[in-house]
C-alpha positions, 0 to 999 in steps of 0.5 A, a space after each residue: 258878767 251881768 249886762 249893764 242896764 240903764 238902771 245902773 246909771 245913777 242920777 248923781 255922777 261919781 266924781 273923779 275920785 269915785 264919790 257920789 255927790 248925793 251920798 257923802 256918808 256912804 262914800 266915807 263908809 266905803 273908803 273905810 271898807 276892807 273890800 274896796 278894789 281900788 283904795 281912794 279911787 272908785 267904788 267896786 260897783 263902778 268897776 263891775 259896771 265898766 267890765 260889764 260894759 266891755 262885755 257887751 257889743 257896742 250896738 247894744 249901747 247904740 254906739 256905731 262901732 264894731 268893737 270897743 277900744 279902751 278910750 271908747 269905753 272910757 268916753 262912753 262911761 263918762 257920756 252915759 253918766 257912770 263916772 264924771 271922769 276916768 282915765 284910759 289907764 284905769 279902764 285898761 287895768 280893770 279889764 286886764 284883771 279879768 283878761 277882758 279884751 273887747 278890741 280883739 275878735 276871732 271868727 268862728 262857725 256855729 255848728 249847724 249840721 244836724 248830725 254834728 255830734 255823731 259825725 265829729 265823734 267818728 273823726 275824733 275816735 279815728 284820731 285816737 285810733 278807735 273805730 266803732 268802739 274797737 281799737 285800730 289794728 296795725 294794718 289799719 290807717 287813717 288819712 285826712 285829705 282835702 284840696 287847697 285851691 288857687 295856689 298862684 305863682 306871683 313873679 315879682 317885678 323886682 327880685 326879692 332881697 334877702 334879710 341883712 343886719 337891721 333889715 328884714 327881707 324885702 319883697 316887691 309889692 307888684 307882681 305878674 300872675 304866672 298861673 295857679 294850681 289846685 293842690 290836693 293832699 292826704 296826711 297819714 294821721 298816725 304815720 306822719 306821711 304826706 302825699 300831694 299833687 298839683 292839678 290844673 283844677 279841683 274836681 272828682 277826677 283830680 281827687 280820684 287821682 290822689 286816691 289812686 296815688 296813695 292806694 296804689 302803694 304799700 302799705 295802703 294797697 294791702 292794708 286791712 282798712 284805710 279810712 279817708 277823712 274828707 269834708 263835704 266838697 263837691 269832689 267827694 260829697 255824699 253817698 255817691 262818692 262813698 260808692 264810687 271809691 269803695 267799689 274801686 278799693 275794697 279796703 277804703 272807708 270814706 268818712 265825712 266830717 260835719 258840714 262847715 267843720 274843716 277845723 276837725 280835719 287834720 290836713 288843714 293843719 298841714 295846709 297852714 304849715 304849707 302856707 307859712 313855710 312855702 307860700 308866704 311870701 309868694 315869689 315864684 317865676 312860674 307855675 312849674 316852680 310852685 309845683 317843684 317847691 311843693 314836692 320838695 317840701 313834702 319830702 323835707 317835711 316828712 324828715 322832720 314831721 311827727 303826728 300832730 298832738 291832737 288833744 280835742 277828744 270826743 269828751 271835749 266835744 260833748 262838753 263843748 256842745 253842752 256849753 253851746 246848748 246852755 248858751 242857747 238856753 240862756 239867750 232864749 230865756 233872756 229873749 223871753 
């Protein structure tokens, strides 16, 4: 969509039926046109302008809003002179045609790691079973690891009530804090195995204990290579962590993802499952009960787990980065 510059707002408003008070002949010609978008209602250019308006941030129209709603778009269209009047239903129908939903939003992190493509590409290759253009062997494994901090035990003031016909589960709003854990976990990307442990706090020593827990057992102990995919957290950051762990385990290869790219780390998928299945709603009588539930869920999940169907490949990454670069060039051209 093009932006809706002020030049699009005509001196003569469109009437409720879409006609311009200054161009009756043009309106009759338009009604006879086979290309009209809404017979007997509004000219196509009005539809385009409304859609373009919905694709702008409200601040660009000097509106004190964080995002548009359908009624606000309709009111602004009238106030700015695009139309004399228009219904919310009509605006919604036009936006629905092109799946424009300005009332929705989602957060994202723009890649700012200078080596984003190279670091992300290594992770995506490992997910596909490739390292440095060579396929992994049967005795080579890929683990994704991270920490989930502040897993609290919230003892509800009143016991939770199970669901029953016509009533959802009830969980008391008030609670007492009974302590918290830092949960460290590693996910075998291709074998669908999970290894976790609760620690009083995160840090280098707790992470090293997780590594020891995994690397001290078969098949990782005798594997040719074990790749550990991690983010840039303080417990495993930089070359210092690489030297520390690889000096201790000769077959371990630590692979860092890009800065602020946790969405590339598959362990985050397991953490989201854990949040939904175990920690929501949070109703635990003690911190020990949290640790017990987490350990039990690990065993339960391995019985039903399959490797995640990861479809974002290096090819998709290159296409995505090119799209971002193209958007940057367009914004720079507009700014100039």
